[in-house]
C-alpha positions in Angstrom: -21.6 -11.2 25.5 -21.8 -7.5 24.5 -18.3 -7.0 25.9 -17.0 -9.9 23.8 -18.5 -8.4 20.7 -17.0 -4.9 21.3 -13.7 -6.5 22.3 -13.5 -8.3 19.0 -14.4 -5.1 17.0 -11.9 -3.1 18.9 -9.1 -5.6 18.4 -9.9 -5.8 14.6 -10.0 -2.0 14.4 -6.6 -1.9 15.9 -5.3 -4.7 13.7 -6.4 -2.8 10.6 -4.8 0.3 11.8 -1.5 -1.6 12.5 -1.8 -3.2 9.1 -2.3 0.2 7.4 0.8 1.5 9.1 2.8 -1.5 8.0 1.5 -1.2 4.4 2.4 2.5 4.3 5.9 2.0 5.7 6.6 -0.8 3.2 5.5 1.5 0.4 3.4 -1.2 -1.4 1.2 1.5 -3.0 4.2 3.1 -4.7 5.6 1.9 -8.0 8.3 0.9 -7.5 7.9 -0.1 -3.9 9.7 2.3 -1.6 10.0 0.4 1.7 10.9 -3.1 3.1 8.3 -5.7 2.2 8.8 -7.7 5.4 7.2 -4.9 7.3 3.9 -5.2 5.5 4.1 -9.1 5.7 4.9 -9.4 9.4 3.0 -6.4 10.7 -0.3 -7.6 9.0 0.2 -11.3 9.8 0.8 -10.7 13.4 -2.1 -8.2 13.9 -4.6 -10.4 11.9 -3.5 -13.5 13.8 -4.2 -11.9 17.1 -7.5 -10.4 16.0 -8.7 -13.6 14.4 -7.8 -15.8 17.3 -9.4 -13.3 19.8 -12.7 -13.5 17.7 -12.9 -17.2 17.3 -11.5 -18.6 20.6 -11.6 -17.6 24.2 -7.8 -17.8 24.4 -5.2 -17.5 21.7 -4.7 -21.0 20.4 -2.0 -21.8 18.0 -4.3 -23.2 15.4 -6.3 -19.9 15.0 -3.2 -17.8 15.2 -1.8 -19.8 12.2 -5.0 -19.7 10.4 -5.3 -15.9 10.6 -1.6 -15.3 9.8 -2.2 -17.3 6.6 -5.5 -15.5 5.9 -3.6 -12.2 6.0 -0.9 -13.5 3.7 -3.5 -14.8 1.3 -5.3 -11.3 1.3 -2.0 -9.6 0.7 -1.1 -11.9 -2.1 -4.6 -11.8 -3.9 -4.8 -7.9 -3.5 -1.2 -7.4 -4.5 -1.5 -9.4 -7.6 -4.2 -7.0 -8.8 -2.4 -3.9 -7.6 0.7 -4.9 -9.5 -1.2 -5.7 -12.7 -0.6 -3.0 -15.3 -3.9 -3.9 -17.0 -6.2 -3.7 -13.8 -4.3 -1.7 -11.2 -5.4 1.8 -12.1 -9.1 1.0 -13.0 -12.3 0.9 -11.1 -12.7 -2.7 -11.9 -9.2 -3.4 -10.8 -9.9 -1.7 -7.4 -13.1 -3.8 -6.9 -11.2 -7.0 -7.7 -8.4 -5.9 -5.3 -11.1 -5.4 -2.5 -12.5 -8.8 -3.2 -9.1 -10.4 -3.1 -8.4 -8.7 0.3 -11.7 -10.0 1.6 -11.2 -13.4 0.3 -8.3 -14.1 2.6 -10.5 -13.0 5.6 -13.2 -15.4 4.3 -10.7 -18.3 4.4 -9.8 -17.4 8.0 -13.5 -17.2 9.0 -14.4 -20.4 7.2 -11.5 -22.4 8.8 -12.1 -21.0 12.3 -15.8 -21.6 12.2 -15.2 -25.1 11.0 -13.0 -25.8 14.0 -15.6 -24.5 16.6 -18.7 -26.0 14.9 -20.2 -29.1 16.3 -22.8 -29.6 13.6 -23.7 -28.2 10.2 -20.0 -27.4 9.7 -20.1 -26.7 6.0 -23.3 -24.6 6.2 -22.2 -22.5 9.1 -18.7 -22.1 7.9 -19.9 -20.9 4.4 -22.3 -18.5 5.8 -19.8 -16.9 8.2 -17.2 -16.7 5.3 -19.7 -15.0 3.2 -20.5 -12.4 5.8 -16.7 -11.8 6.3 -16.3 -11.2 2.6 -19.0 -8.6 2.7 -17.7 -6.9 5.8 -14.1 -6.8 4.6 -15.2 -5.6 1.2 -17.0 -2.6 2.7 -14.2 -2.0 5.1 -11.6 -2.1 2.3 -13.6 0.4 0.3 -13.9 2.8 3.2 -10.2 2.4 4.1 -9.1 3.1 0.5 -11.4 6.2 0.3 -10.4 7.6 3.8 -6.8 6.5 4.4 -5.0 8.7 1.8 -7.1 11.7 2.7 -6.4 11.1 6.5 -2.8 11.0 5.8 -2.8 14.3 4.0 -4.9 16.0 6.7 -2.7 14.6 9.4 0.4 16.0 7.6 -1.3 19.4 7.4 -2.4 19.6 11.0 0.3 17.8 13.1 3.1 17.3 10.5 5.0 20.3 12.0 4.8 18.7 15.5 5.8 15.1 14.8 7.3 15.3 11.3 5.8 14.8 7.9 6.7 11.1 7.5 5.3 10.2 10.9 2.2 12.3 10.3 1.6 10.5 6.9 2.0 7.1 8.5 -0.3 7.9 11.5 -3.0 9.4 9.3 -3.0 6.4 6.9 -3.2 4.0 9.9 -6.1 5.9 11.4 -8.0 5.8 8.1 -7.4 2.0 7.7 -8.6 1.7 11.4 -11.9 3.3 10.4 -12.3 0.7 7.6 -11.5 -2.0 10.2 -14.2 -0.8 12.5 -16.9 -1.0 9.9 -15.5 -4.4 8.6 -15.4 -6.0 12.0 -18.7 -4.6 13.1 -20.4 -6.3 10.1 -18.4 -9.5 10.3 -18.4 -10.1 14.0 -22.1 -9.3 14.3 -22.9 -11.8 11.6 -20.8 -14.4 13.1 -22.5 -14.1 16.4 -25.9 -14.5 14.7 -24.8 -17.5 12.7 -23.3 -19.3 15.6 -26.3 -18.7 17.9 -29.0 -19.6 15.5 -27.5 -22.2 13.1 
């Protein structure tokens, strides 16, 4: 069971890192956007679908793959709508709402996947798990946002001359996002294990 826990945490950490790389390449944090949007959409959807299906099923079943791809797209849409808002995008409140939007998509995925595997108390178990995923992903989003841009600049300084500045920035941003994913998944997966065991 311990291996299953760390496996899920590791996969989610990688998924957040891949998502960070995809978001950076697509330039969604720039105004106007400086890269292809499809990179952010496909990169995140694939990584989240694999991570989500790995967490909630022993094998990658199509239903969970679809659920978590949709969960990512929902997160992207909700967070992006706040980021693109001129009224909220550059404020602390806007950032908090963006993090909540990002977390809400994960909560949808956790709710739907828990509902599928539950044999009793479906609504209660699914709601509790969804709530813990909102919390975990909110904390992870905050950490990612604080660390990713700094990590990108530090990576540029230390290894930019070896791999090139663009590659260093992308790598650093991905590593910063992966750190947020580690925290987010540690909270969310731990809570999911507790809920599914005792409720």
